[in-house]
N, C-alpha and C positions, 0 to 999 in steps of 0.2 A: 355068356348071357348077352342078348340084345338089350342095350340101356335105352332109357326114354330119349335121350337125345346123345349125339356123338360130341366127344369133347372138342371144344372150341367153335361149334357150329351154333350161331345165333340166328341164321336165317330164318328159323321158323317162329321165332319170337320178337321180330323187330318192333312190332307195335306196343307189346308189353314192355319191353326192354326200354323203350323212349319215355316211360312213365316213372321210372327210378327217380328218387330225389337227387337233385343236384349235389355235386361236390361243394363244399362250404363256400360260398361267395366271399365270406368275409375273410376266410384264410388266404383264398386265391388272391384277393386284393391287398392283402398285408404283404403276401409272398411277392407278387408282381412288383410292388412298390421297392421292397428290400432288395430285390434283383435289378431294380432300376431298369425296368423294360419300357422302352419307348412307346408311348401310344399313338406316335404321329406316322409311323413307319410299319410296314409289313414284316413282322420279326418272329412271330410265335407259330409253333406247329404243333396241331393238336394230332397226334400220331395214334392210329387204329381210332378213330374218331367214332365209330359206330354209328349210333342215331344222333349223334350231336349233343348229349346231354352236357358234357364238358365244354363243347365248342359254344354253345349258347351263353354258359356263364362268362367264358373268356370275352366273348362279344358284348355282353353287358356290362364289362368293365372297361369296354371301349379299346379293348385290343384287337391287333389286325394279323392276319396271318393265313394259314392254310390249314383245312381239315382232310387228312389223307385216311382213306377207308377202302378197303379192297371189295367188301360186299355190296353189290347193286341195291339190295333189298334195304339195307341199311343207310345207304346214302339216300335212296329214294324217300324213305321215312323221314330222315333228317331235313331234306328239302321240301318236303310236304309240310313240315313243322317250321320252317324258315329258320333254322337254327344256324346261327352265326351271321344272319341277316346278309348284309352287302360288305361286312367286315373280313369275313371268311371266304376263302376260295375253296369249293369242294373239289377233291383230286382224287381218281383212281390210284392206289398204290398199297404196299405193305410196309410193314415196319422194317423189314430186311432190305426191302427195294423201294424207296418211296417215291422215286422219280424227280425229287428236288434237286436244285443246283447246290453244288459245293458252296459251303460258307453263307448259307442264305439266311440262316436263322440264328437269334440270339437265345431263344428259350423254346425248348421241345417239352411237352407234356404227354404222358401215357396214362391213361386213366382205367383202372379196373381190367387192364388189358396184358401187363407184363408177363403173368404167368403163362398165357399161350403162345408167346414168342420164341423164336430161336434167339436166346439171350445175345450170344456171341455176334451173330450176324447183325443183330439190332442194335447192338452198342457200337459196332464198327461204323454203322450207317449213321446213327446219331452223331458220332464224332466227325463223319464227313459233312455233315448237313451244318453243323454248328460253327459260328464263327469263333474266333480266340476269345475267351473270356465268357463264352456261352454256357448255358445251364440246361440241364435234364432234370425233370420232375417225374417220379413215378409215383401215383397215388391210387388210393383205394377209399371207397366209402361204405364199408359195411354196416349193419345193424349193429347197433351198441349194446350187446347184451349184458353189460355192467351196470347201466342206468335205467335200461328199460325192461321193467320186469314181465311186461305182456309179452315183448319179443323174446325174451328169455325162456318164456314157457312155450312159445311155438318151437324153438330151436330145440327144447327137451322133447317135445312131441315128436318132432322129426327124426331125432336121433334114436328115440325108443322105437320108431316105427319098423326099423329093419336094422339086422346087423351088417348088412352090407355098406351101410353109410359110416364112413369114417371121418368124414369132413363136410362141413356145412359153409365154409367160407374159406377165402384165401388166407394162407398162412404167409403174411406180407414178409416178415423176417426171413423166411425160407427162399421167397421168391426174389429178394434182392440181394442175394449173395454172390450171383454172376457179376453185379454191378460193383459191388465191395472188392471184389478181386479182380476187375478189369484194369488194365493200363489205360483204357481211353477216358477214364473219370476219376475223380477224387470226392470224397464226401464234402458236402458243404453246409446243410442244415437238415434237421427233421423237424417237422411240427405238426398238430394235429388239433382238431377242434370237433365238439358235438354241436350238432344242430338237431332240433326238434321240427318235425313236419306234419302238419295236419293234413290227413288224407282220407278218402272215401273208403270203405270197404272193398270196392271193387279196384281202385287204385293200389291198396295194399295187396290184393291178390294178385294184380298185374306183376307187382315187384316179386312175388313168389313164383309166378309162370315164367317169368324171365330168369329165374335163378337158374345156376349152371351145375355146381359143384352136386347138388342132390341128386337132379335126374340123370346126370351121366353116371351115377353109381348104381341104381335100380332101374328095373323095367318099366314099361310104359304103363301097364295096368296098376302096378304098385304106386307109381308116380301120380296118377289120375286119382288114385283112392286116397293118397297123402293130401292131395290139393282139396278133396272134400273135407277131410278131417280139419284142415287149417281153416277152411270157409267156415265149419261148424263152431270153431273155436272163438273167430271173429264175432259170430251172432248176430244180433240185429241192431247194432250201434249204427248210428248216422255217420260218425267219423272218427278216426283214431288218431292219437297223437304218439308219434313213433320217433326214436332217437336214432341217429345215423352218426357214425364218427369219421370223419375224413382224416385219412393219415397220408402224410405226404414227405417223401424223401427227396432231397434235392443234391444234385451232383455237379459239380464244375467240370467242364471239358480239358483235358490235358493237351492242348496243342498252342503253338505260337503263331 
């Protein structure tokens, strides 16, 4: 079956993807402070930076570094939105071949992307980029179905729409298994936080149009019909209050 999108291809949804809620600024502020990331020097790498959603949050915390992204359409959208401002330099590169210098960073972050990568090559590359004592954080910010009844009802609608849909968001615990088994990193800390976001119905629909798991499992006609069902469920409200849970796993590099 030809699915609505190809796995790992975000090039047709850059504008919608840029409207996703940010990873929790409060969580990232606390984590950066705990890791003692120096704000005065260019130390941070946002790997697979996409449209700069995470880059913008890091820059708002006055951190400096590089945003590495292979897709030109994603970088262009990030630049249009001025994501990262003057604090982050946008670069072409992949997670497996970033183009950055050896031992050039103290902190690498990978947001909502590790499940798409060649894990072993990515971890080797992160080990190369990091200075001794540096950290890698992989994080996701899925819809929080535990506390948000409305989003839980949408998820139930989606799952009931097709027997082809077996997964609606990333199984993060499964995704991080290669890091746990890697000789390049050791576990350091896990943290999570729920943030509530007010958004218009159109922005909410953008978060669904940029969703990846569902349209990569069903055909285009079924996906467009499902989007219409979600829009009908949203109704005529002027705004929605939705919960998103940032989950962040941090690992320390194993090198001297």
